[in-house]
N, CA, C and O atoms as a printed pandas DataFrame, in Angstrom:
     atom_number atom_name residue_name chain_id  residue_number  x_coord  y_coord  z_coord
0              1         N          MET        A               1   68.124  152.642  142.578
1              2        CA          MET        A               1   67.058  151.558  142.497
2              3         C          MET        A               1   66.712  151.172  143.904
3              4         O          MET        A               1   67.528  150.945  144.797
4              5         N          ILE        A               2   65.460  151.127  143.994
5              6        CA          ILE        A               2   64.676  150.603  145.249
6              7         C          ILE        A               2   64.298  149.133  145.108
7              8         O          ILE        A               2   63.802  148.622  144.104
8              9         N          GLU        A               3   64.572  148.582  146.146
9             10        CA          GLU        A               3   64.399  147.028  146.305
10            11         C          GLU        A               3   63.355  146.847  147.338
11            12         O          GLU        A               3   63.481  147.385  148.438
12            13         N          VAL        A               4   62.255  146.065  147.017
13            14        CA          VAL        A               4   61.249  145.546  148.178
14            15         C          VAL        A               4   61.212  144.169  148.192
15            16         O          VAL        A               4   61.501  143.468  147.222
16            17         N          GLY        A               5   60.804  143.697  149.455
17            18        CA          GLY        A               5   60.613  142.165  149.521
18            19         C          GLY        A               5   59.243  141.729  148.701
19            20         O          GLY        A               5   58.617  142.542  148.022
20            21         N          LEU        A               6   58.878  140.415  148.841
21            22        CA          LEU        A               6   57.552  140.048  148.153
22            23         C          LEU        A               6   56.512  140.512  148.824
23            24         O          LEU        A               6   55.571  140.877  148.120
24            25         N          ILE        A               7   56.367  140.629  150.188
25            26        CA          ILE        A               7   55.207  140.954  151.013
26            27         C          ILE        A               7   55.391  142.523  151.079
27            28         O          ILE        A               7   54.330  143.073  151.373
28            29         N          GLU        A               8   56.286  143.261  150.916
29            30        CA          GLU        A               8   56.262  144.711  150.636
30            31         C          GLU        A               8   55.776  145.015  149.564
31            32         O          GLU        A               8   54.941  145.905  149.407
32            33         N          GLY        A               9   56.330  144.180  148.542
33            34        CA          GLY        A               9   55.501  144.570  147.111
34            35         C          GLY        A               9   53.978  144.508  146.973
35            36         O          GLY        A               9   53.302  145.297  146.313
36            37         N          PHE        A              10   53.480  143.359  147.756
37            38        CA          PHE        A              10   52.069  143.175  147.540
38            39         C          PHE        A              10   51.351  144.306  148.412
39            40         O          PHE        A              10   50.279  144.818  148.087
40            41         N          GLU        A              11   52.148  144.661  149.675
41            42        CA          GLU        A              11   51.464  145.803  150.352
42            43         C          GLU        A              11   51.446  146.826  149.836
43            44         O          GLU        A              11   50.515  147.563  150.161
44            45         N          ILE        A              12   52.373  147.304  148.884
45            46        CA          ILE        A              12   52.364  148.528  147.974
46            47         C          ILE        A              12   51.386  148.353  146.898
47            48         O          ILE        A              12   50.665  149.339  146.746
48            49         N          LEU        A              13   51.156  147.337  146.085
49            50        CA          LEU        A              13   50.316  147.123  145.193
50            51         C          LEU        A              13   48.906  147.265  145.736
51            52         O          LEU        A              13   48.039  147.918  145.154
52            53         N          SER        A              14   48.720  146.622  146.881
53            54        CA          SER        A              14   47.474  146.864  147.451
54            55         C          SER        A              14   46.980  148.225  147.676
55            56         O          SER        A              14   45.949  148.740  147.244
56            57         N          TYR        A              15   47.890  148.718  148.424
57            58        CA          TYR        A              15   47.620  150.126  148.724
58            59         C          TYR        A              15   47.302  151.091  147.305
59            60         O          TYR        A              15   46.348  151.864  147.224
60            61         N          LEU        A              16   48.183  150.892  146.368
61            62        CA          LEU        A              16   48.044  151.669  145.376
62            63         C          LEU        A              16   46.608  151.207  144.507
63            64         O          LEU        A              16   45.916  152.080  143.983
64            65         N          ASN        A              17   46.296  149.961  144.429
65            66        CA          ASN        A              17   45.196  149.492  143.653
66            67         C          ASN        A              17   44.136  148.775  144.573
67            68         O          ASN        A              17   43.997  147.558  144.453
68            69         N          GLU        A              18   43.448  149.418  145.409
69            70        CA          GLU        A              18   42.590  149.013  146.249
70            71         C          GLU        A              18   41.356  148.302  145.739
71            72         O          GLU        A              18   40.743  147.477  146.416
72            73         N          LYS        A              19   41.036  148.648  144.559
73            74        CA          LYS        A              19   39.880  148.007  144.006
74            75         C          LYS        A              19   40.256  146.719  143.034
75            76         O          LYS        A              19   39.378  145.965  142.614
76            77         N          HIS        A              20   41.617  146.560  142.734
77            78        CA          HIS        A              20   42.010  145.260  141.807
78            79         C          HIS        A              20   41.605  143.978  142.730
79            80         O          HIS        A              20   41.636  144.005  143.961
80            81         N          HIS        A              21   41.202  142.803  141.913
81            82        CA          HIS        A              21   41.020  141.784  142.548
82            83         C          HIS        A              21   42.266  141.146  143.183
83            84         O          HIS        A              21   41.992  140.367  144.096
84            85         N          MET        A              22   43.317  141.270  142.962
85            86        CA          MET        A              22   44.625  140.954  143.397
86            87         C          MET        A              22   44.586  141.424  144.775
87            88         O          MET        A              22   44.967  140.603  145.609
88            89         N          THR        A              23   44.158  142.717  145.255
89            90        CA          THR        A              23   44.123  143.288  146.469
90            91         C          THR        A              23   43.333  142.401  147.362
91            92         O          THR        A              23   43.839  142.010  148.414
92            93         N          ASP        A              24   42.143  142.060  147.025
93            94        CA          ASP        A              24   41.217  141.302  147.824
94            95         C          ASP        A              24   41.899  139.952  148.221
95            96         O          ASP        A              24   42.024  139.641  149.405
96            97         N          GLU        A              25   42.322  139.188  147.234
97            98        CA          GLU        A              25   42.942  138.081  147.443
98            99         C          GLU        A              25   44.147  138.124  148.320
99           100         O          GLU        A              25   44.325  137.204  149.119
100          101         N          TYR        A              26   44.908  139.022  148.245
101          102        CA          TYR        A              26   46.154  139.240  149.019
102          103         C          TYR        A              26   45.535  139.383  150.602
103          104         O          TYR        A              26   45.883  138.710  151.572
104          105         N          VAL        A              27   44.682  140.284  150.571
105          106        CA          VAL        A              27   44.234  140.709  152.065
106          107         C          VAL        A              27   43.570  139.736  152.804
107          108         O          VAL        A              27   43.553  139.721  154.035
108          109         N          THR        A              28   42.960  138.832  152.005
109          110        CA          THR        A              28   42.409  137.741  152.761
110          111         C          THR        A              28   43.310  136.514  153.064
111          112         O          THR        A              28   43.117  135.646  153.915
112          113         N          LYS        A              29   44.254  136.619  152.255
113          114        CA          LYS        A              29   45.184  135.155  152.397
114          115         C          LYS        A              29   46.531  135.899  153.042
115          116         O          LYS        A              29   47.551  135.210  153.074
116          117         N          LYS        A              30   46.592  137.073  153.486
117          118        CA          LYS        A              30   47.871  137.679  153.764
118          119         C          LYS        A              30   48.552  136.902  154.884
119          120         O          LYS        A              30   49.764  136.702  154.812
120          121         N          ASP        A              31   47.810  136.433  155.958
121          122        CA          ASP        A              31   48.382  135.706  157.194
122          123         C          ASP        A              31   49.126  134.585  156.823
123          124         O          ASP        A              31   50.331  134.436  157.030
124          125         N          VAL        A              32   48.141  133.558  156.097
125          126        CA          VAL        A              32   48.845  132.356  155.681
126          127         C          VAL        A              32   50.048  132.489  154.829
127          128         O          VAL        A              32   51.085  131.850  155.000
128          129         N          LEU        A              33   49.809  133.485  153.769
129          130        CA          LEU        A              33   50.884  133.642  152.831
130          131         C          LEU        A              33   52.136  133.991  153.564
131          132         O          LEU        A              33   53.187  133.457  153.211
132          133         N          LYS        A              34   52.117  134.872  154.591
133          134        CA          LYS        A              34   53.363  135.397  155.277
134          135         C          LYS        A              34   53.954  134.131  155.893
135          136         O          LYS        A              34   55.152  133.867  155.787
136          137         N          LYS        A              35   53.115  133.384  156.515
137          138        CA          LYS        A              35   53.409  132.213  157.354
138          139         C          LYS        A              35   54.330  131.273  156.329
139          140         O          LYS        A              35   55.444  130.907  156.705
140          141         N          CYS        A              36   53.891  130.952  155.208
141          142        CA          CYS        A              36   54.381  130.177  154.174
142          143         C          CYS        A              36   55.715  130.594  153.712
143          144         O          CYS        A              36   56.638  129.787  153.605
144          145         N          LEU        A              37   55.849  132.120  153.378
145          146        CA          LEU        A              37   56.984  132.625  153.045
146          147         C          LEU        A              37   58.053  132.682  154.277
147          148         O          LEU        A              37   59.240  132.415  154.095
148          149         N          ARG        A              38   57.575  133.018  155.419
149          150        CA          ARG        A              38   58.672  132.938  156.651
150          151         C          ARG        A              38   59.202  131.240  156.638
151          152         O          ARG        A              38   60.386  130.905  156.638
152          153         N          TYR        A              39   58.226  130.454  156.628
153          154        CA          TYR        A              39   58.726  128.816  156.479
154          155         C          TYR        A              39   59.799  128.540  155.565
155          156         O          TYR        A              39   60.818  127.875  155.754
156          157         N          ARG        A              40   59.365  129.221  154.439
157          158        CA          ARG        A              40   60.194  129.002  153.220
158          159         C          ARG        A              40   61.566  129.608  153.150
159          160         O          ARG        A              40   62.562  129.065  152.671
160          161         N          ASN        A              41   61.484  130.960  153.759
161          162        CA          ASN        A              41   62.897  131.711  154.034
162          163         C          ASN        A              41   63.843  131.065  154.912
163          164         O          ASN        A              41   65.055  131.137  154.711
164          165         N          LEU        A              42   63.236  130.319  156.062
165          166        CA          LEU        A              42   64.009  129.470  157.206
166          167         C          LEU        A              42   64.518  128.348  156.648
167          168         O          LEU        A              42   65.402  127.815  157.318
168          169         N          SER        A              43   64.161  127.694  155.372
169          170        CA          SER        A              43   64.281  126.362  155.035
170          171         C          SER        A              43   65.320  126.472  154.293
171          172         O          SER        A              43   65.757  127.598  154.054
172          173         N          ILE        A              44   66.016  125.189  153.704
173          174        CA          ILE        A              44   66.800  125.196  152.778
174          175         C          ILE        A              44   66.461  125.534  151.337
175          176         O          ILE        A              44   67.280  125.592  150.420
176          177         N          LEU        A              45   65.113  125.756  151.243
177          178        CA          LEU        A              45   64.559  125.942  149.900
178          179         C          LEU        A              45   64.987  127.460  149.567
179          180         O          LEU        A              45   64.945  127.890  148.415
180          181         N          ALA        A              46   65.423  128.278  150.723
181          182        CA          ALA        A              46   65.557  129.654  150.311
182          183         C          ALA        A              46   67.118  129.986  151.118
183          184         O          ALA        A              46   68.196  129.582  150.681
184          185         N          HIS        A              47   66.946  130.790  152.351
185          186        CA          HIS        A              47   67.966  131.517  152.912
186          187         C          HIS        A              47   68.198  130.533  154.086
187          188         O          HIS        A              47   69.294  130.728  154.612
188          189         N          GLY        A              48   67.676  129.805  154.493
189          190        CA          GLY        A              48   67.982  129.170  155.935
190          191         C          GLY        A              48   68.624  127.740  155.727
191          192         O          GLY        A              48   69.037  127.317  154.648
192          193         N          THR        A              49   68.642  127.141  156.797
193          194        CA          THR        A              49   69.322  125.842  156.926
194          195         C          THR        A              49   68.420  124.722  157.378
195          196         O          THR        A              49   68.865  123.580  157.491
196          197         N          ASN        A              50   67.039  125.049  157.664
197          198        CA          ASN        A              50   66.015  124.139  158.137
198          199         C          ASN        A              50   65.643  123.269  157.115
199          200         O          ASN        A              50   65.465  123.698  155.975
200          201         N          PRO        A              51   65.476  121.845  157.459
201          202        CA          PRO        A              51   65.108  120.925  156.401
202          203         C          PRO        A              51   63.541  121.099  156.302
203          204         O          PRO        A              51   62.955  121.665  157.224
204          205         N          ILE        A              52   62.899  120.660  155.282
205          206        CA          ILE        A              52   61.587  120.825  155.262
206          207         C          ILE        A              52   60.922  119.513  154.644
207          208         O          ILE        A              52   61.311  119.092  153.554
208          209         N          ASN        A              53   59.789  118.799  155.449
209          210        CA          ASN        A              53   59.546  117.584  155.075
210          211         C          ASN        A              53   58.269  117.795  153.915
211          212         O          ASN        A              53   57.814  118.912  153.668
212          213         N          LYS        A              54   57.868  116.769  153.375
213          214        CA          LYS        A              54   56.977  116.640  152.262
214          215         C          LYS        A              54   55.617  117.272  152.604
215          216         O          LYS        A              54   54.975  118.054  151.903
216          217         N          HIS        A              55   55.305  116.786  153.806
217          218        CA          HIS        A              55   53.775  117.334  154.277
218          219         C          HIS        A              55   53.718  118.932  154.283
219          220         O          HIS        A              55   52.711  119.487  153.843
220          221         N          ASP        A              56   54.774  119.658  154.771
221          222        CA          ASP        A              56   54.781  120.989  154.983
222          223         C          ASP        A              56   55.114  121.569  153.545
223          224         O          ASP        A              56   54.487  122.561  153.173
224          225         N          TYR        A              57   55.965  121.063  152.811
225          226        CA          TYR        A              57   56.236  121.557  151.391
226          227         C          TYR        A              57   54.690  121.471  150.689
227          228         O          TYR        A              57   54.324  122.433  150.014
228          229         N          ASP        A              58   54.049  120.640  150.811
229          230        CA          ASP        A              58   52.679  120.164  149.868
230          231         C          ASP        A              58   51.761  121.263  150.507
231          232         O          ASP        A              58   50.907  121.775  149.783
232          233         N          LEU        A              59   51.874  121.658  151.800
233          234        CA          LEU        A              59   50.744  122.736  152.213
234          235         C          LEU        A              59   51.394  124.062  151.668
235          236         O          LEU        A              59   50.505  124.841  151.324
236          237         N          MET        A              60   52.529  124.517  151.499
237          238        CA          MET        A              60   53.030  125.685  151.152
238          239         C          MET        A              60   52.720  125.740  149.577
239          240         O          MET        A              60   52.394  126.820  149.085
240          241         N          GLU        A              61   52.814  124.647  148.822
241          242        CA          GLU        A              61   52.647  124.425  147.722
242          243         C          GLU        A              61   51.197  124.991  147.174
243          244         O          GLU        A              61   50.990  125.912  146.384
244          245         N          GLY        A              62   50.290  124.157  147.837
245          246        CA          GLY        A              62   49.069  124.454  147.722
246          247         C          GLY        A              62   48.371  125.737  148.196
247          248         O          GLY        A              62   47.327  126.135  147.680
248          249         N          VAL        A              63   48.990  126.356  149.189
249          250        CA          VAL        A              63   48.678  127.900  149.338
250          251         C          VAL        A              63   49.049  128.625  148.384
251          252         O          VAL        A              63   48.236  129.434  147.936
252          253         N          THR        A              64   50.402  128.533  147.800
253          254        CA          THR        A              64   50.805  129.414  146.876
254          255         C          THR        A              64   50.342  129.398  145.585
255          256         O          THR        A              64   50.183  130.415  144.911
256          257         N          LYS        A              65   50.082  128.084  145.153
257          258        CA          LYS        A              65   49.497  127.858  143.789
258          259         C          LYS        A              65   47.984  128.356  143.849
259          260         O          LYS        A              65   47.480  128.967  142.906
260          261         N          ALA        A              66   47.378  128.093  144.874
261          262        CA          ALA        A              66   45.896  128.723  145.017
262          263         C          ALA        A              66   45.810  130.232  144.757
263          264         O          ALA        A              66   44.979  130.773  144.027
264          265         N          PHE        A              67   46.767  130.829  145.443
265          266        CA          PHE        A              67   46.855  132.283  145.377
266          267         C          PHE        A              67   47.238  132.848  144.013
267          268         O          PHE        A              67   46.652  133.819  143.536
268          269         N          ILE        A              68   48.267  132.197  143.378
269          270        CA          ILE        A              68   48.793  132.555  142.137
270          271         C          ILE        A              68   47.623  132.450  140.999
271          272         O          ILE        A              68   47.325  133.302  140.162
272          273         N          GLU        A              69   47.014  131.090  141.221
273          274        CA          GLU        A              69   45.778  131.140  140.374
274          275         C          GLU        A              69   44.667  132.001  140.401
275          276         O          GLU        A              69   44.064  132.323  139.378
276          277         N          SER        A              70   44.344  132.424  141.637
277          278        CA          SER        A              70   43.458  133.447  141.902
278          279         C          SER        A              70   43.690  134.737  141.048
279          280         O          SER        A              70   42.792  135.259  140.388
280          281         N          ILE        A              71   44.844  135.159  141.111
281          282        CA          ILE        A              71   45.326  136.321  140.615
282          283         C          ILE        A              71   45.750  136.322  139.107
283          284         O          ILE        A              71   45.789  137.342  138.418
284          285         N          VAL        A              72   46.076  135.015  138.657
285          286        CA          VAL        A              72   46.659  134.833  137.244
286          287         C          VAL        A              72   45.832  133.645  136.616
287          288         O          VAL        A              72   46.485  132.713  136.147
288          289         N          PRO        A              73   44.650  133.600  136.570
289          290        CA          PRO        A              73   43.673  132.368  136.144
290          291         C          PRO        A              73   44.291  131.451  135.186
291          292         O          PRO        A              73   44.160  130.236  135.337
292          293         N          ASP        A              74   45.000  131.978  134.149
293          294        CA          ASP        A              74   45.540  131.092  133.101
294          295         C          ASP        A              74   47.165  131.071  133.364
295          296         O          ASP        A              74   47.863  131.238  132.364
296          297         N          VAL        A              75   47.757  130.899  134.498
297          298        CA          VAL        A              75   48.808  130.700  134.814
298          299         C          VAL        A              75   49.597  129.727  134.110
299          300         O          VAL        A              75   50.688  129.933  133.577
300          301         N          ASP        A              76   48.827  128.437  134.160
301          302        CA          ASP        A              76   49.544  127.333  133.380
302          303         C          ASP        A              76   49.943  127.501  132.069
303          304         O          ASP        A              76   50.955  126.948  131.636
304          305         N          ASN        A              77   49.026  128.428  131.200
305          306        CA          ASN        A              77   49.417  128.676  129.802
306          307         C          ASN        A              77   50.481  129.488  129.986
307          308         O          ASN        A              77   51.215  129.320  129.012
308          309         N          HIS        A              78   51.000  130.366  130.808
309          310        CA          HIS        A              78   51.934  131.200  130.910
310          311         C          HIS        A              78   53.154  130.649  131.088
311          312         O          HIS        A              78   54.149  130.930  130.421
312          313         N          LEU        A              79   53.087  129.698  132.171
313          314        CA          LEU        A              79   54.212  128.887  132.340
314          315         C          LEU        A              79   54.549  127.813  131.235
315          316         O          LEU        A              79   55.717  127.442  131.122
316          317         N          LYS        A              80   53.708  127.378  130.537
317          318        CA          LYS        A              80   54.036  126.540  129.345
318          319         C          LYS        A              80   54.674  127.512  128.352
319          320         O          LYS        A              80   55.713  127.120  127.821
320          321         N          LYS        A              81   54.233  128.663  128.037
321          322        CA          LYS        A              81   55.116  129.628  127.093
322          323         C          LYS        A              81   56.396  129.944  127.527
323          324         O          LYS        A              81   57.264  130.154  126.679
324          325         N          MET        A              82   56.691  130.020  128.886
325          326        CA          MET        A              82   57.806  130.382  129.440
326          327         C          MET        A              82   58.749  129.048  129.367
327          328         O          MET        A              82   59.935  129.212  129.078
328          329         N          GLU        A              83   58.324  127.914  129.586
329          330        CA          GLU        A              83   59.075  126.752  129.131
330          331         C          GLU        A              83   59.572  126.424  127.752
331          332         O          GLU        A              83   60.601  125.801  127.492
332          333         N          HIS        A              84   58.646  126.959  126.846
333          334        CA          HIS        A              84   59.070  126.653  125.561
334          335         C          HIS        A              84   59.998  127.787  125.221
335          336         O          HIS        A              84   60.987  127.547  124.529
336          337         N          LEU        A              85   59.744  129.067  125.678
337          338        CA          LEU        A              85   60.829  130.089  125.319
338          339         C          LEU        A              85   62.241  129.585  126.029
339          340         O          LEU        A              85   63.213  129.560  125.274
340          341         N          PHE        A              86   62.432  129.218  127.276
341          342        CA          PHE        A              86   63.327  128.701  127.817
342          343         C          PHE        A              86   64.199  127.465  127.124
343          344         O          PHE        A              86   65.424  127.338  127.133
344          345         N          ASP        A              87   63.133  126.527  126.476
345          346        CA          ASP        A              87   63.854  125.463  125.665
346          347         C          ASP        A              87   64.443  126.091  124.422
347          348         O          ASP        A              87   65.504  125.588  124.050
348          349         N          VAL        A              88   64.025  126.959  123.803
349          350        CA          VAL        A              88   64.215  127.674  122.463
350          351         C          VAL        A              88   65.642  128.498  122.977
351          352         O          VAL        A              88   66.648  128.402  122.273
352          353         N          LEU        A              89   65.660  129.067  123.862
353          354        CA          LEU        A              89   66.877  130.051  124.156
354          355         C          LEU        A              89   68.027  129.336  124.864
355          356         O          LEU        A              89   69.197  129.704  124.769
356          357         N          VAL        A              90   67.619  128.304  125.571
357          358        CA          VAL        A              90   68.873  127.627  126.438
358          359         C          VAL        A              90   69.244  126.433  125.656
359          360         O          VAL        A              90   70.427  126.235  125.378
360          361         N          LEU        A              91   68.221  125.545  125.245
361          362        CA          LEU        A              91   68.517  124.441  124.571
362          363         C          LEU        A              91   68.802  124.328  123.184
363          364         O          LEU        A              91   69.354  123.359  122.663
364          365         N          GLY        A              92   68.414  125.328  122.619
365          366        CA          GLY        A              92   68.540  125.590  121.349
366          367         C          GLY        A              92   67.535  125.018  120.436
367          368         O          GLY        A              92   67.605  125.233  119.226
């Protein structure tokens, strides 16, 4: 099995699907996405020990949410379905 990180995965997908709308979104937002991911990875939210304040969290959430919504326009519907499935499977 081959494992790749999030950024590497988007790089591979962008290379393989140059004409896909996700590629355009990723390429135009790549630098800010990388900055957010690095900040997240160094924070207590992921792999690091650095605390994160509300302002920085809100900035990262806004960038991430906008990117996800640009490549998955009906993301809220998908999340609601997943929440329902989780409730059924886990909570009974």
